[in-house]
N, C-alpha and C positions, 0 to 999 in steps of 0.2 A: 314492433310489427306496421304501427301505425307511418313509421316514419319511410317505410319501405311503400307504404303505400300512398303515400303525399309525395312520397319524393324525394323527403329532408335526409339529407344523411346523416349517418350513425358519428358520433365524434366520439372519440379515444380521451379522459379525462386524466386520463394517469399520467403523472408527470415525465416527461421524457429524460431519459439518461445524459451527462451532458457530455459534448466534443471538444476534441481540441489538434491543433494538428493533424486533423483529419480522421484521428483516432473516434471509433465509434461503437456502439455495444454492436455485437455481430459481425463488425470489419477483421482486420488483417491487417499484417502490418515485418516486413522483416528489417532486421537488424544486418550491419553491418558485418557479414562473416570474419574478413579479416582484423577487424577488431577484438572479436570473440576470439579468435588464436590466438592473437599476443597476448591478452589480456588473462584469459583462462589458469595458464600456469601460476598467477599469483593468486588465484582466489580458491576460496572456501568451497565453491560449486562447481562440476566437474559437468562435462557433457551439455551447455544451456545451447536452446537449440535458436538457431536464428528466424523460423519461421513463424509466426503468433497469430491464432487465434482470438480475438477478444469475447472470452464469455459474458464477461459483466462489467459494472463499470460502479465503483467507490467512489463519494464525496463526502471531505469532511470542510466544515467551514469553521477557521481559528480565529480564535478570540482575537488577534490581531488583525482582523479584516481580511488575510488571505486565505486560499483555497488551494487545498489537495486533493487530487484526482487520481484513481488507481484505476488502471486498465488491466483487472485481470485475464490470462490466459490458459491454454490449453496446457502448457510447461508448467505447472505448478509455481508461478509468477505471475508478476504484475510490472507493467511500468508506468511508475509514478511519476506525475506534475504537478509544481508545486507552482503557485500563482501568487500573486502579489499585488495589491491595487487596481486588480480587473480582471475577466474573464477571457480577454484575448489571447492572441501568442505571443503581442509585446509583453505582457507584464508575468512571462515563465520567469522563472529564477533558478527554476533547478528541475533537471529528468535523471531519475534512477529507474536501472533495473532491478528486483527486487526476485529472490528465492525463494519461498519456503524451504527451512535447517529444519526445524523438528515444531510439533507441537502436542502439548499434555493437557490433558481432562484435568480441571481444578474441582475435586468433588464435594467442597463440602464451606461452607462460609468461614471457619474458620480457618481453612487453603488457602480463601481467598482473601481474606486481611490479611494471613501472612505475607502469602506473594506480594499484593499490593503496600505493604509496607515496610517491606524488606527483600522483596524479590525480582525486582525488578533496575532500581536506581543504586548502583555501587561506583563508587569513582574508575572503576577497574572491570574487566570482562573479559574473561578467556572462552576461546571455543579455537580446537581442536592444534593445539599448541600456540595459539598467536593469542598477543594481548590487545585490547581494545581501550583506548580512552573515553570515560562518559564525554559527551558532546556538551548538552546542556546542564551546565552549570550554576546553580543559585547564589546567594550573596548568604554566607555563613556556609556552615560545615553539611546542612540538610541538603538537598536537593530531588526533591520529590518528582515522581514520574507525570508527565504532561495528561489531562483528562482529555477525551477529545469524543462526539461521536460521530458513527461512518453511517452514511444511506449509500446503500448497496442497490442495485437496480438489475434484474436477473433475464437474462432472455427470455423465457416464460414469462416478465411481466411480473413476477414479486419484488415487492420491493419491502428488504427489512432497516431495520436501527443495530448497530453495534455499537455498546459503548467499551470505550480502550480507554487504557493506562498504559504510557508510553515511553522508552527512553531510549538516545544512538549514542552510539558505540562507532570508532572509527580508529582507524589504523592506516600507516601509509603505508604502499606497497612496490614503491618507488616514487623519484622525484615529484610526478605531476599528479598520480592519483593514488586513493585512497579506497578499502572496503570498508564498509559501513556494518553494522550489525544492528537493527531493530529489536527492541524485546517489550512483546506485546501482551498485556495482561486484559481479557477480551470478554464480557458477557450481552449475552442476547435474549430477553423474553421470551418464552415461546411454550406456549399452551401456560401459561400462569408459572413457568420455572423459567430458572435461571439456568444459562446454559453457559458453563464456564471453561476459560480453555488459556492456559503460557506459549505463545507464539513466539520464536526465534527466527527472524528472516536475515539475512545477507542480502547485501546489495552494491551497487559499483553505480558510478556516471552514464550519460549516456550522452552523447552529444547531439541534437536535433539532426545532427546534417546526417548522424549515423542510422536515421530512423527512414526507408520507404514505406509509402502509404500501398497496399496492394488491393485497398477497394474491401 
C-alpha cells in the first residue's frame, strides 16, 4: 500500500522461468509438420501435434555443469533442450520432443525402494514390441539410475521441485534417426507426504530449424 502512495514500483521477487531459443513460459511454438508426418510412422506415439503452447518450464542443473530445460506443452509433451558449458543457444547440444507414455503411482516405501533398485535400469527395455538398449552404462555389471532434481515453474507462479531417478534407452528407427525411452521414478514432497510415481516417456530428435516460435 505504501509503495503505491509514494510512487514506488512493487517488485516481483519470484524467480523467472528459464528461456532459450525464444521458448518461454506462456509462449507457443510450431514443429515442422512434414518432419512429423515422415517420422511418426516409425515411432510409438501417434497424432503428435505440430502446434504447442508452453504451460510449464522445468530446469535441471547437472553435476557435469550442464543443464536440462523442459518446456511442457498442452499436448502431454515437452520439448527438452540440453545445454553444456553455458546458457546460450550456442551451448545447446541436444533437442528432443518427448511424449508421456505411461504414469504409474508408487504407493509405499517398499515399492519405491524396489522401483529405484531394480525397476529403472536394465540392459534392455521393451515397449510395444520394440527393444531399446540402455544408453548410460557404467563400468562394471551395474548401471544405477541417474539422480537429479527438477525445478518446475508454472503459469500461476507456483514453483516446485521433484527428485528423479532416471535411465535412458534408445533404438534405431532408420539409418539416421533413433527413438528414445526415458524411465523416471519421481518423488515430490507435498504437505509432508511423498507423492511418488514411475513415468515412461518416448522421445525423438528435433532440429532447431524444425522449430518456429509463434510468440
